N, C-alpha and C positions, 0 to 999 in steps of 0.2 A: 481145519475149519470146525466149527461147532455143528452138531447134528441139527440144531434148531434152524440153521440157515440152509439146510438141504431139504428137510421134510416140509411138505405142505400139510395142513391139518387134515385129519381123516374125514372130517365132515365140515360142510360149510359153516362159517361162523356168522353170527348175527351182525349184520351191517350196522344196525342202529346202536348196538352195544359198542361197536368199534368207534363210532362217531362220538358217543358219550364219553368213552374212556379217553379219547384223544384230547378232550377239553382239559383233562387233568395232567396232561403230559408235560414234561420238561421240553420246551421247544428247541433249545440247542441240541439236545439229545436226539429229538426227532429228525433234525437236519442231517446228523451223521447217519442215522438209520436210513433215511431217504436216499442219500447218495450211495450207500452200500447196496441197497435194494435195487436201484435203477441204474447206477453208473452215470447218471445225468449230472454233469458238472455245472450246468446252468444254475443249480441251487447254491453254488459257491460265489455267486455275484454279490457285489457290495450291498445290494438291497436287502439281502438275507443275512448279512453278517451280524451276529449278536454283539452286544456290548460286553465289556469286561464286567465280571461279577463285582458287586459292591460288598467289600469286606468278606465275611465268611458266610456266604449263602450260595445256593446253587443257581441263582438267576433264572428262575423257572420260565419267565417270558422271553429271556434273551434281550430284554430292553427293546424289543421290536414293536412297531405299531400293531394294533389288533388286526388290521386288515392283512398284514404280512403274516402274522401268526396263523390266521385262518387259511391263507394260501398254502402254508406248510402243512397244516393238518389235513387239508383236502388232498394234497398231493400224496401224503403218506397213506391216507385211506385208499386212494386209487391204486397205489403201488402194492399195498397189502392185498387188495382184492385180486390183483393180477397174479401176485405170488401164490395166493391160495387157489387160484384157478390153474396153476401149473407153471407159471413163468419162473425160471430159475433166478436166484439171486445174482446180480451182476458182479458183485465183488465178494464171493463167499469166503475167500481167504486173503484179505487185503495185505499188501506188503507193509513193511515198517514205514516206508515213505508215505503210502496212502493213509495209513492210520494217523501219522503226524500231520499231514495236510488237513485232514478232517478235524483233528483235535485243535490245531492252530485256529482254524476258521471258527469252530463252534465255541472256543474259549474266548474269542474276541481279542486275543493277544498271542504273541509268539511263545510257543512252548519249546524250550531248547531241544536240539536234535538228539542229544544223548538220552533223552527219555524214550526214544522210539522202541527199543526192545521191550522195556517194561510195559509200556502202554499197549503195544501190540499183543503181548501175552495176556493182558487183561481183556482186550477186545475179542481175542480169539477164544478165550476161555482156557482155564488150566487143563492140560491133558491128564487123563486118568488111565492107569495109575501114574502118579507123578514121579515115581522112582522105579528103577529096574530091579527085579529080584536078584539077590546075590546068589552065586552058584551053590549047589548043594554041598554040604560038608564044610561050609566056610568057618564054622566054629565060633562065631561071635554070639555073645549074649549080652544083654544090657539090663541095668537097673535105672529106672527113671524115677526121680524124686519130684512128686507133685502132679496132681491131676487137674491143674487149671488149664487155661487155653493152650499154653505152650506144651505142657506135659501130654495133653490129649493129642495134640498135633504130632508130637514126637512118636507117640504110640501108634498112631495110624500109619505113619510113614515107615516105622520099623516093621510093622506087620506086613506092609506091602513088600518090603525088602526081604522078608523071610528071616528076620532077626528075632529070636526068642527073647522075651523080656517080661519084666514085671514093673508095675507102677505102684509106688508107695505113696499113699495120701494120708495126711494127718487128720483130715476132716472125714465126715461120714458120707460125703457126696462129692461129685465132680464140680468144677467151676472155679476153684481157687478163690481169688478176691471177690468174685461175684457171689460165690456161695457164702462168704463170710460177711460181706457188707450188706446189711439189710436195713439200713437207716432210712427214714422217710425221705423221699425225693431222689434216692440213689439212681444214677443212670449214666449213660455215656455222654461225653462232650465232643465226640467225633461222630459224624453221621453213621447210622447203623448200616446203611448200604455200603459203607466202606469198612466200618469196624465189625467185620465178620470174615469168616474163612472164605477165601476166594473160590473154593470148590464146593461150598455147602450153602445153598441159597435159602432164604427165608423171606416171607412176606411180612415186613415189619409194620406194626400198627402206627408207629410214629417215626418221624425222621431221626429222632434221638431217643433210642430205646431206653426204657426204664429197667431197673434191676430185675424185676420178676420176669420180664420178657427175655432179657439177655440170659438169665439163668435157664429158662425154659429152652431157649435155643441151644445152649450148651448141653443140656440134658438130652435133647433130641440128637445132637451130634454124637454124643456118647452111645445112644441107643442104635443109631444108624450104622455105627462102625464096631459094634460089639465090644466096646471099650471096657465095660464093667467087669467082664470076665478076666481082664488082665490087670485090674486094679485091686489092691488090698487096702481097704479103707480103715481109718482109725489107727494107722501105723505111722509113727513119726520117726524120721531118721535123726539119730543123735550124732553119729560119727561115721566117717569113711576113711579107710586107711589103704594105701597102695601096698600090695604084696609083690615085692620085686621078683621073688622066685616063681610065683604063679602068673606073673604078668596080668594082674587083675586087681579089682577092688574088693575089700572086705567091708561091708556096710552093716553097722550096728543100728538096729531099729527097735523101737519100743512100742508095744501095742497098748491099747486103751486100758487094759487091766494091769499094766506095769511090767508085763513080761518082756524080756529082751531076746532077740535072736540075731544071728549073723548070717547075712546073705552074701554070696560071692558071684561076681561076673567080671568079664574083661573090661566092659565099658560102663561108665557112670555118666548119666545125663542129669544135671541139676535143672529143674524147672520150677524152682520155689518162688520165682517172681521177685519183684523189687519192693512193692508197696503192700506187704502182707504182715509185717511185724509192727504193730502200733507203737508210736512214740508217745509215752505218757510223761508229762513234765514232773520233775521231782519237787512238787510244791509242798511247802510246810503245811501240815494239817490235812493232807489229802485223804487220809483214812478216817478223819474225824467227822466228815460231812454226814449228816443224818439222813439225807435223802439220796435218791439215785444219782450217782456220778460215774460216767463211763465214757470211753472212747467211741467215736462213731462206728468203728469197725466191730465193736462189741455191744451194739445196741441190744438191750434186753429183749428177748423174745416175748416176754409178757408185758411189754410196755408199748401200747398202740398210740397212735396220734390222738385218738379219742380220750385216752387216759391223761393227756396233757391239758384237757379242758380246764381253763381257769388257773392253770399253774404259772408260777413265776419261773421262767426258764432262762438259763444262761447258755450261750454258745461261746466257747473259747476258741478263737481262730476265725480267719476269714478266707481260707483257701477253698479248694474245689468242693470238699465235703460240706463245709459250713454253708457255702453258697447254695447247695442243694437242700440241706436240711431246713434252713431258715424259712424260705418261701413255702415249704411243704407243711410247716406247722404253725405259721403265723396266724392263720385264721382261727385256730383252735385255742392257743395259749392265752392266759390272762395277760401276761407281759413277756416280752422277749428282749434280752440284753445281749448284745454282741460285743465281745472284747476283741479289739483289733490291734495287732502290733504294727502292721503296715497295710495300706490299702492295696487293692488289686486292680489291674486293668481289666475291664469287662467289655466284651464285644457284643454288638447286637446280632440277632439272627432271626429272620422273619418267619422261619418254619420250626422253631424250637418246640413249640407246643402243638404244632399243626399235625393232625392225623394224616397218614399217608393215603388211606382210603382204598376201597375195592377197585377203583378205576386204575390206579397205578399197579396194583397187584395183577389185574387183568393184562395190562400192557406188558409187564414182566414175563407173564406166562405165554402170551400169544403173539407178541411183536418180535420178530427175529432181531437179536442183537441189542434190544433196548436196554436190558439189565446191564449188559457188559459195557456199553457205551456210557451209561449213566455212572457206573462205578469208575470208569476211566476219568470221567469229568470230575467226580468228587476227589479222585486221587490227585489230580492236578491242583484243585482249589485248596485242599486241606493238607496235602503232604508237604510239598517243597516250594510252592509259589513264593512264600514270604522269606525263604532262607537268605537270598541275597541282601535283603534289607536289614539283616541282623549283624552285618559286618561293620566294625568301627571304622569310621573315616578319620584318619589321624589329623586331618586339617579342619575337622568340624569344630566350630567355635564354642558350641554349647557343651558345658562340662558335666551337667547333671541330668537334664531333662530328656535328652535324645542323643543318638550316636551318629546320625547321618541325615541327609535331607529327606530320604524316604521315610525313615523312622520318625522324623519330626512331623511329616505329613500324617503318619499314623497317629501320632500324639494329638494333633489337632482334631482328627476325625473322632477318636475315642473320647477326648475331652468334651467335644461338642455333644456327643451322645450322652455322656454323663450329665452335663448341665441341662440338656433337654429333659432327661428323666427325673432329675431332682428338682427342677423348676426353681421356685423362689426359696428353697431351703438352702440358703448360703451356708448355714452351719454344717449341713451335711456335705455340701460341695467341698468345704475346707477339710473335712475329715476323710472323705472318700476319694479325693483326687490324688493319685500317686505323684511323687516328685522324682521318680526314676523313669528310665526309658520304657516304652511299650515293649513287651516280650521279654523284659528282664526276669519275669517269672512267667510260668505257663499262663497263656491267655485264657480267660474264663468266658463262658457264654452267659449272657443275661437270661436267667430263667425266672425273672420277677424280683431280682435282688434289690434293685433301686426302688421299685414300687414298695417292697417290703420295708425298706429303711424309712420311707415317708409315713408309715403308719403311726398313729398317735401312741400306741402301746409298745413301740419299738424304740430302743435306745442304743446308739452306737458309741461305745467307750473306746477311746484311743490310748488308754493306759493299759499296760500289760498286767496280767494277774500275778500277784506276788505271794499270796497265801490263801489257804482254804480254812474256813471256820466250820463250826458245827452247823451253822445255818446259812452260810453263803461264801462270798469271795471278797478278798481285799485286793484293791488295785495298787499300782505303783505310786499313786498320790495319797495312799493311806485311806481311801474311801472304802467302806465296807457296805456291801449290798446283800440283801437276803434273797435266797432262791429256794425253790422246791426241787428243781432238777438242774443238773449241770451236765452239759454235753461238751466233751473234749474233742474238738476238731483240730487236733494238734499234729497230724501227719504221721509219717512212718520212718523207720530206721532205713532210709534209702541208701545211706552210705556204709551200711554194715552188710556187705554182700555175703550170702550164705548163712548169716547169723540165724539161729544159734548153733548150727552144725559145726562139728570139729572135723575138718578135712585135712588129712596129712598125706603129703606126696612122697616122691621117691627118696628125698633126703631125710625124711622123718619130720620135716618142719610143717606146721599147719599153715593154712591160708592166712590166718591172722598174723602168725609170726613172719610170714613172707611179705605180706602187704602192709601190716599195721592194721589197727582196728577199723580205720575209716579211709583207706587209700587203695582200694582194689585196682588191679591192672590186669588186662588180658589182651591177647591178640585178637582183633576183631570183636572183642568182648566175649569171646567164646572159649579159647584155649589158653592154658597157663603153663609156662615152663616149670618143670619139676613135678607136674601133675599129669602123667601120661593118661591117655584115654579118658580124660575128664573133659566134658563139654558143658559149658555154662550157658544156659539160655537166660535172656534178660540180664546179661552180664554187665560189667562196668562200661560206662559210656555208650550204652545202647538205648536208653530211654529217649523219648522224643520231647525236646523242649520247644521246637518250632511248630509242632502240630503234626497231625497225621494219625494213621491207624497203626498201633503197635502190633496188631495181628500181622500186618505186612512184614514187619521186622522179624517176627517169630517164624514166618514162613521162609524168610531168607536164611535164618539161623538153622532151621531144621534141614533145609536143602543142603547147606554147607556140611552139617554133621553127617548126613547120609552120603555125601560125596567123599567125606573122610573115611567112613567105614568101607565104602566100596574100594577106595584106594588101598586101605589096609589089607583087604582080601586079595586084591590084585598083586600087591607086593609081598604077599605071604608074611605080613608083619604081625608080631604079637603085641606091639605097643607103638603108639605114635605120640610124640612129645614136641610141643612148640619150641623152637630155638629161642634162647634168651635174647640174642642180638636182634632177632626179628621182632620179638615182643617189645623190646626197649625202643627200637626205632619207630614202631607203630605208635607207641604211647608218647614218644617225643613229638610226633606229628599231631597227635590228638591235642596235646597241651599247647603246641604252637598255634593250632587253629583256634582253640578256645581263647587264647590270649587276645585274639583280634575280634572276639564276638561279644555280644551284649551280656552274656551270662556272667562274665567276669567284671562287669562294671561295678565300681565301688559304691554306687548310690543305693544299692539294695542287697539284702540277703536272699537266698533261695535254697531250696532243698537239693539243688543240683550240685552244690559245692560242699566240700568238707570243712572242718574247722580251720584248716590251713589255707582255705581259699581256692583249692584245686577243684576243678569241675570233675566229678567222678561218676556222675549218673547219666548225663545226657550225651547224645551223639553230636559231634561237631559237624559232621557231613550231612549232605542231603540224603534222603532215603534212596534216591536213584544211585548215589555213589555207593552206599552200603549194599544195595541190591547187586551192583556190579562187582564189588569186592568179594561177595560171598557166593557167586555163581558156581564156583568150582574150587576145590582145594588145590593149592600149589604145593607139591611135596618138597620143593626146595625150601619151604618155610619150616620144615619139620625134621626131626631125628626119628629114625625107625629102628625098632628092635626086631630082628628076624626071629621067626618062630624057633629056630634051632639053636638060639643063643641063650645062655643062662641069664645074663644080666648086663645092664649097661647099654646105652644107646649106640646104634650103628652110625 
């Protein structure tokens, strides 16, 4: 159980402050808190059952009449006063079944039973420390590549386990992609109370945190865990080679001044991420443009939004980055032209711009269980709820627009929203309405995109850019337009895993020689045959196409890695290598699952697939499935080298 459910506050709390804060509370979350505090099952009567959330929002009122909401708030206030006066929590350590009963009820729909262990872990709070220390003299050391979200998490858990390690980071600070992406409007598209470490809380100022606050959160995480003393900044890994005789990795790293050195350790953990190497199109004349032209991830530090005043600006692309940049600069620029290869499905969200406020921060601090129940609720809404609707119905008659009845319902909902937002601009409707199924690409949240498109000084061009001139861009129809600034929102090399590192395994073959340039495969997206003691975070087929927090995925991966290291020590193994047949069978199942999902639909392209059409980036399973698969290593999947053996797997 969490300590906050045991302890009453040291001093009485202001009752009027409580009543004020409860007005801002998420009512379904309050219902779960109320039953946990009191054990009173009468609050599970139909009168109090919330409705299902509409689309992607947290359904703050639960769809309940105001009088019912007031009853819930008043009951929570009374229960809290009694708790603060000394009454113990009725359900301090709810069972999995009790957690699921409350989650089912407050979600307004059935949450599958297999979610019980994961949801119960969220509600109870992650135990600290999350890993057991390895026995003294275990002999393991590690090199971690990257100090982004995953690399920092790996470092914290390695330190807890007592594994000596160093983190090599090419940038001058922690944060990875959040450190690098500083373009106007940059922020998360998953609620911040879910897109955060499960064990490191923060009072977010908005429901969807912007870049500066996310980076500040990551800096605070690094400070709280003494991470910087284990990170070497300005050091980029160029190569890693397996040393069979030493049973370890030789890592070649280059410092900012160009000097190189070789570091050695038995274990290598790659935490370089997936979306960190910008993809810049090879456009003719790219170098000839006289004004600033840059990728969103390389936004010039000396170019502020104010500097764009009156400028003619082009944005090439309409993905997530473009959708954040455009609305952030539209009020300042002289004109804005957006070049779109294909339109995106855009979902509404009622709280995208809404501040969280001090009342919710107060609830998170003073109301037992509120923060955890709210996170569990977001986990259901944003993680896996939509996954069943992404399966292709082979009998569905629609060939292009949708893949099943539920997906067609999503299409009607999102199309209705698009038409409502664009109003009488039928020209924009024709350009902005996708002709492929919803969720065929990552669903984006409307942050003012449609309102931006309606502005008089904004133009949406549906021809792709073919060339760059000294003064502008030429589109596929041969039309040349002049610009002062060109922003390339053209994505990342998501299908070039570990690029540009050269990583060579036991056979001497590199990952590129093993996989090909764009077709990475790994077991669970983490381990690779022929590459002993290499653990890949954000590996192939682990990104999230159906939504949810990737930090949850990283926590799953790090937990698996630490269980692998513990197993190596227990088995007195010098090396652990995934079996080829296990990896092949896993990837066969990955491909089989993807073949029945929306992401392989022929009506659209996406960054999830490589040039051959194979989905290489995103997970075919639900997050709960991956959570279950990565709970603990199964040594039957691996070959072990004993410490007293010179070479070759046992």
